[in-house]
C-alpha positions in Angstrom: 115.6 88.0 90.7 114.9 88.6 94.3 112.0 89.0 96.8 109.8 91.5 94.9 108.4 89.2 92.2 104.7 90.0 91.5 104.9 93.3 93.4 104.3 96.8 91.9 106.3 99.8 93.1 106.0 103.5 92.4 109.2 105.6 92.7 109.0 109.4 92.6 112.1 111.1 91.5 112.9 107.8 89.9 114.8 108.9 86.8 117.9 110.3 88.5 120.2 109.8 91.5 119.0 107.8 94.4 115.5 107.4 93.0 117.0 105.9 89.8 119.1 103.4 91.8 116.0 102.4 93.8 113.8 101.9 90.6 116.6 99.9 88.9 117.1 97.6 91.9 113.4 97.1 92.5 113.0 96.1 88.9 116.0 93.8 89.1 114.4 92.1 92.1 111.3 91.4 90.2 109.0 94.3 90.8 107.1 96.2 88.1 107.9 99.9 88.6 106.1 103.1 87.9 108.7 105.9 87.6 107.7 109.5 88.2 110.0 112.3 87.3 110.2 115.7 85.6 113.0 114.7 83.2 111.5 112.8 80.3 114.8 111.9 78.6 116.3 110.4 81.8 113.1 108.5 82.5 112.9 107.0 79.0 116.6 106.0 79.2 115.9 104.2 82.5 112.9 102.4 81.1 115.0 101.2 78.3 117.6 99.8 80.7 115.0 98.0 82.7 113.3 96.5 79.6 116.7 95.4 78.3 117.4 93.6 81.6 114.0 91.8 81.4 112.0 94.0 83.7 108.9 96.0 83.4 108.4 99.7 84.0 106.1 102.6 83.1 106.8 106.3 83.1 104.9 109.3 84.3 106.3 112.8 83.6 105.3 115.6 85.9 105.7 117.6 89.1 105.4 115.4 92.2 103.7 118.3 94.0 100.8 118.1 91.5 98.1 115.7 92.8 97.0 114.8 89.3 100.5 113.5 88.5 100.6 111.2 91.5 97.0 110.1 90.9 98.0 109.2 87.3 101.0 107.2 88.6 98.9 105.3 91.1 96.2 104.7 88.6 98.7 103.3 86.2 100.0 101.0 88.8 96.5 99.8 89.5 95.0 99.6 86.0 98.0 98.4 84.0 100.3 96.7 86.5 97.7 95.2 88.8 98.0 97.2 92.0 100.4 99.0 94.2 102.5 97.4 96.9 105.6 99.6 97.4 106.0 103.4 97.4 109.4 105.1 97.4 109.1 108.9 97.7 112.6 109.9 96.5 111.9 113.2 94.7 113.7 116.1 96.2 115.5 119.4 95.6 118.2 121.0 97.7 117.6 124.6 96.8 115.1 126.6 94.8 115.7 126.4 91.0 117.2 122.9 91.1 116.4 120.6 88.2 116.6 116.8 88.7 119.8 115.3 87.4 121.7 118.6 87.3 124.7 119.7 89.4 123.7 121.3 92.7 122.6 124.9 92.2 124.0 127.5 94.5 121.8 129.5 96.9 122.6 132.0 99.6 123.3 130.2 102.9 123.7 131.3 106.4 121.8 134.2 108.1 121.9 136.3 104.9 120.3 133.5 102.9 117.6 133.0 105.5 116.7 136.7 105.8 116.6 137.2 102.1 114.7 134.0 101.3 111.4 134.6 99.5 108.2 132.8 100.2 108.3 131.6 96.6 111.7 129.9 97.3 110.3 128.4 100.5 107.2 127.1 98.7 109.2 125.7 95.8 111.4 123.5 98.0 108.6 122.4 100.3 106.4 121.8 97.3 108.7 119.0 96.1 110.2 117.7 99.3 107.3 117.8 101.6 104.1 118.3 99.6 105.4 115.8 97.0 106.2 113.2 99.7 102.8 113.8 101.3 101.0 113.1 98.0 103.0 109.9 97.3 102.4 108.6 100.8 98.8 109.7 100.9 97.8 108.3 97.5 99.9 105.2 97.9 98.4 104.3 101.3 94.9 105.0 100.0 95.4 102.5 97.2 96.7 99.8 99.5 93.9 100.3 102.0 91.3 100.2 99.3 92.7 96.9 98.0 93.0 95.5 101.5 96.6 94.5 101.0 99.7 95.0 103.0 102.4 97.2 101.6 105.5 99.3 102.3 106.2 103.0 102.0 109.7 104.5 102.2 110.4 108.2 102.1 113.9 109.5 101.3 114.6 112.2 103.8 118.1 113.4 104.9 120.5 113.6 107.9 119.8 117.4 107.7 116.4 116.7 109.3 118.0 116.0 112.6 121.4 117.7 111.9 120.6 121.1 110.3 124.3 122.1 110.2 124.6 119.7 107.3 122.1 121.6 105.1 122.8 124.7 103.2 119.2 125.9 102.9 116.6 126.3 105.7 113.8 125.3 103.5 115.5 122.0 102.7 116.1 121.3 106.4 112.5 122.1 107.3 111.1 120.0 104.5 113.1 116.9 105.4 112.2 117.3 109.1 108.6 117.6 108.2 108.8 114.5 106.0 110.3 112.5 108.9 107.6 113.7 111.3 104.9 112.7 108.7 106.5 109.2 108.4 106.2 108.6 112.1 102.6 109.9 112.3 101.3 108.0 109.3 103.0 104.9 110.4 100.8 104.8 113.5 97.7 105.2 111.4 98.3 102.2 109.1 100.5 99.7 110.8 97.5 97.7 111.9 96.6 97.3 108.3 99.9 95.7 107.4 101.2 98.9 105.8 104.6 99.9 107.0 105.9 103.5 106.6 109.6 104.2 107.2 112.3 106.6 106.0 115.9 106.5 104.8 118.0 109.5 105.8 121.0 109.8 103.4 124.2 111.5 104.4 126.6 112.7 101.8 125.9 110.7 98.6 127.8 110.8 95.3 125.0 111.9 92.9 124.8 114.5 90.1 123.5 116.9 92.7 126.5 116.6 94.9 129.3 115.8 92.4 130.4 119.4 91.9 130.5 119.9 95.6 132.6 116.8 96.1 135.0 117.7 93.3 135.9 121.0 95.0 139.2 120.9 96.8 137.8 123.2 99.4 135.2 120.7 100.3 137.4 117.6 100.7 137.7 118.3 104.4 134.2 117.0 104.8 135.5 113.5 104.5 137.4 113.9 107.8 134.0 114.1 109.5 132.7 110.8 108.0 134.2 107.8 109.9 133.8 105.7 106.7 136.1 108.3 105.0 134.2 108.7 101.8 130.8 109.6 100.3 128.1 107.0 99.8 126.6 105.9 96.5 123.0 105.7 95.3 123.2 102.0 95.6 123.9 102.3 99.3 120.5 104.1 99.5 118.8 101.5 97.3 120.1 98.8 99.6 118.5 100.5 102.6 115.2 101.1 100.7 114.9 97.5 99.6 115.5 96.3 103.2 112.7 98.6 104.5 110.4 97.7 101.6 111.0 93.9 101.9 109.9 91.1 104.2 113.2 91.3 106.1 111.9 94.4 107.9 108.3 93.2 108.5 108.3 94.4 112.1 109.9 97.8 111.4 107.5 100.7 111.3 107.9 104.5 111.7 111.7 104.3 111.7 114.4 106.5 110.1 117.4 104.5 108.8 120.3 106.9 108.5 122.8 106.0 105.8 125.7 108.4 106.4 128.9 106.4 106.9 128.7 107.1 110.7 128.9 110.8 110.3 126.2 111.6 112.8 126.7 109.0 115.6 126.5 111.4 118.5 
């Protein structure tokens, strides 16, 4: 067990990919975890793993863009687990129509994709990536302020926020850039209350979402642009999240920690 004993964390998008790695690691380090996701089977499987390892977790199934879902998760953290100390907003979709834990769906890219993009597609991506992050941060911060306790919030963004050429969909790029701007703004509002808000910006990470892309011979050339020479893992992201959520980063606020193997160093 590590440095999160007695603390309570909420992880959105916590049943798959990077969110799952974060939830599992927080539980292993002693935190009680509320997992929020749309995929019930994956969420129940994760809760079983955490319980088997001696940890404690609760599950909320629903869309992170729905205020009632986030309110339910925060309420569960407060009423059942004793409070909320850490928020990890990890829920995200790369393109319209994507379902958590699935291979990455294809969507038109480039100028044609932008010109033909519908407002419904735009709203769907921003509804998860930006609205969902907003609700997790907003409701989480409100809970911490009401209790008068310090806390930490970490939003999973993307290298695409600052390097849009690495994103295939304009809505994804815009949503992640918006999330990073929100992190910096909110951080200034709550730092004096002992609440730190930061972001982790993943590069190319080996998850279900990217595995089909990584398996394609046509896409292997991407590794030539990553100084580390390979994709990262969900645990690489969890390492960064636990650093920002823990006491070792107590004077870090409003920052974006890019975890990309050195891909965007210029």
